[in-house]
C-alpha positions as a printed Julia matrix, in Angstrom:
102×3 Matrix{Float64}:
   5.08   11.41   -0.79
   4.74    7.96   -2.3
   1.35    6.71   -3.39
   0.22    3.83   -1.22
  -2.74    1.66   -2.12
  -4.52    0.37    0.97
  -6.22   -2.99    0.43
  -9.52   -2.93    2.32
 -10.84   -6.45    1.7
  -9.02   -9.56    2.99
  -9.12  -11.21   -0.45
  -7.99   -8.09   -2.32
  -4.5    -8.23   -3.87
  -2.46   -5.63   -5.76
  -3.02   -7.7    -8.91
  -6.77   -6.92   -8.75
  -5.9    -3.27   -9.4
  -4.35   -4.19  -12.74
  -2.75   -1.25  -14.51
  -4.75    1.4   -12.66
  -1.97    2.47  -10.22
   0.38    3.0   -13.16
  -1.98    5.54  -14.72
  -1.17    8.02  -11.94
   2.12    9.91  -11.8
   2.89   11.96   -8.7
   5.33   14.09  -10.7
   2.51   15.15  -13.04
   0.6    18.1   -11.5
  -2.62   17.15  -13.34
  -5.5    15.81  -11.22
  -6.3    12.09  -11.24
  -9.21   12.43  -13.68
  -6.97   14.07  -16.3
  -4.23   11.49  -15.8
  -6.67    8.58  -16.05
  -8.18   10.17  -19.17
  -4.74   10.5   -20.75
  -3.31    7.09  -19.83
  -6.29    4.68  -19.8
  -7.0     3.52  -23.35
 -10.76    4.15  -23.02
 -10.23    7.48  -21.24
 -12.13    8.65  -18.19
 -15.86    8.53  -18.85
 -17.86    9.49  -15.79
 -20.83    7.17  -15.26
 -24.0     8.61  -13.77
 -26.65    6.91  -11.66
 -24.56    5.77   -8.69
 -25.15    6.99   -5.17
 -21.95    7.61   -3.23
 -22.56    6.74    0.41
 -21.0     8.2     3.58
 -18.98    5.01    4.15
 -17.43    5.37    0.65
 -19.56    2.52   -0.72
 -21.44    2.99   -3.97
 -24.99    1.97   -4.84
 -26.71    1.61   -8.19
 -30.47    1.06   -8.43
 -31.25   -2.66   -8.5
 -27.7    -3.75   -7.63
 -26.17   -4.58   -4.24
 -24.16   -1.86   -2.52
 -20.44   -2.16   -3.23
 -17.91   -1.3    -0.54
 -14.48   -0.12   -1.68
 -11.9    -2.87   -2.03
  -8.86   -0.57   -2.13
  -8.07    3.11   -1.85
  -5.24    5.53   -2.41
  -4.78    9.14   -1.34
  -3.55   11.06   -4.39
  -2.75   14.58   -3.21
  -6.16   16.1    -2.29
  -8.12   13.34   -4.06
  -9.17    9.96   -2.72
  -9.12    7.19   -5.33
 -11.39    4.24   -4.51
 -11.46    0.88   -6.3
 -14.54   -1.37   -6.31
 -15.59   -4.75   -7.62
 -16.07   -4.94  -11.4
 -13.29   -2.34  -11.9
 -15.38    0.65  -10.86
 -13.15    3.54   -9.78
 -14.27    6.65   -7.9
 -12.42    9.91   -7.46
 -13.57   11.77   -4.38
 -12.6    15.44   -4.17
 -11.81   17.39   -1.03
 -15.2    19.16   -1.35
 -16.99   15.77   -1.26
 -17.88   15.64   -4.96
 -17.35   12.27   -6.65
 -17.0    10.91  -10.19
 -17.16    7.2   -10.97
 -15.86    5.37  -14.04
 -15.48    1.73  -15.04
 -11.84    1.01  -15.83
 -11.71   -2.61  -16.97
C-alpha cells in the first residue's frame, strides 16, 4: 500500500507538507511517532493543551479552531497536518498526540 496524502483545503499543496511525508517509511515497521522522532531533527515532542475534536480539528484555548489541511492513513494511524505545521497522530483507539514540526 502506498502512502497517499489527501489535501483537504483548496489552497493546500504538497509543498506545504515540506519534508514531513519523507519522515515516514512504509517498509519500517515502527509506528509514525517513532519514525518522526528518529527522522525529524527536533524529534517528536508531544504538545499538551489541545482539544482534538470529532471532526479532526484541533482547538487550543484562546486560538481559533484549526481544521486539518491534509491527512494520510499510515497503517492503523491517521496522520493529520494543520496550519502552522502542527501534526497529529490519531490511533485506532481514538487517542491522539500533537507535535509542531516546522
